[in-house]
N, C-alpha and C positions, 0 to 999 in steps of 0.2 A: 638256623632257621633263616630265611630270608624276609627282611621287613621291608614292606612297601610303603612308599611315601603317598601322603594324599595330597600334597600341596601341588602347585605348578611351579616351582621354583626351576629355573634353567628352561623353560618353554618358550621364553621370549626370543631368544635367538634363534632357534629353529623355525618359529613362526614367521618370524622377519623374513628368513631366506626363503620360505616356502611361498608366502604370500608374494614378496618382492619380486620373484622369478615368475609367478604367474602374472603379474602386472605388468612386467616388462614385456613378457612375451605377447601380451594383449596389447600393448601398447604399439610394439613394433608391426605386429600384424594389421592393426590401422592404418600405420604410416604405410605400409606396402601397399594395403588396399587403396589409400589415396595417390601413390604413385602411378599403380597400374591404372586408375581410371585418368589421372594426367596424361599418362603416355597416349592411352588411347584417343582422348581428346586432342592431343597435339597432332596425332597422327591423320585423324579424321579432319581437322582444320586443313591441314598441309594439303592433303589430298582434293580438297573442295577448292583451296585456292589453286592449285596446279591445274584443275580441271577447267576452272574459268579462266585461266591464263592463256591454257591451251586451245581454248575454245575462240580466243580473238582471231580477227580476220586476217592479220598480218602475222601469225605465229601458229606453229604445227603443234600436234601433241606431243612430240618430244620435246620442246620447249616448256610444256606444262609438267611434264615428268622431271625436268632439269630444276625447273622451280620447286617441285615439291621436295626435291633432294636437298637443295639449299635450305629450304624453311625447316626441315627436320634435323638437318646439322645445326642449323643457328639457334633451334630450340632446345635439342637433347643432347646433340655433341655426338662424338664417335663412339659412345656405350651403348647406342641403339643399333643394331643390326637389322636394316631394312632394305628391302628389294622395289624398287619404285619402276612401275612399267605404264605405258600410256598407249590409247589407241583411239582409232576413229571407228565410232560404231554406228549403228542405225538405231534412231530414236522413233518415237510416235510421232514426234512431229517434225522430223529431220534429222541430218546428221547430227551427232553428237559427240562428245571427247570424253573417254571413260579412263581414268587415273586409278589405278589399282596398286595398294600399298601393302606389303606383306613383312611383316614386321615380327620381332621376338616379343611374347608376353612376359613381363617382367614378375617373376616370383620371390627373388632374393635380390634386392637392388636391382640392376638392370639384367641380370641372368635371369633366365627362364627358358618357357617354352620357345624353340625356334620356330617361325613360321606359325605361331599359335595365334596372332592377330592379323587379321585379313580385312582391309577397309578399301571400299569402292566408291568413287564419286564421280557423277556425271554432270555435264553442262552441255548445253545446246550449242551448236557451232555458229559463229557468227557469220550473217550472209547478207547480201545488198541485193534483195532482188524486188 
């Protein structure tokens, strides 16, 4: 006959492994969410800075795109795959510079969905009239 034990002897190691795994995954998920929000904010700020730089009277939109790419490299490094483009667009109050950044949306570290994050920034073109 099989005899059942009524005590919980030996359950602590199993409980530790199960709860520890769950808490570790939860912590890593929160850290990854923080990284994704950070990357989104960095990409947005770089696009805005590039648009304002490209809108200056003595520069062109290509200078704004180059500045955006430099800012992304300085803030994130080569781990972020981003494509930067800039163009002169017609705005409501006149010409404006539009800088678009298409980047990878990070899911595991900096690896993630290619072209999953698209940010566009606008700045009015500086003019003297």
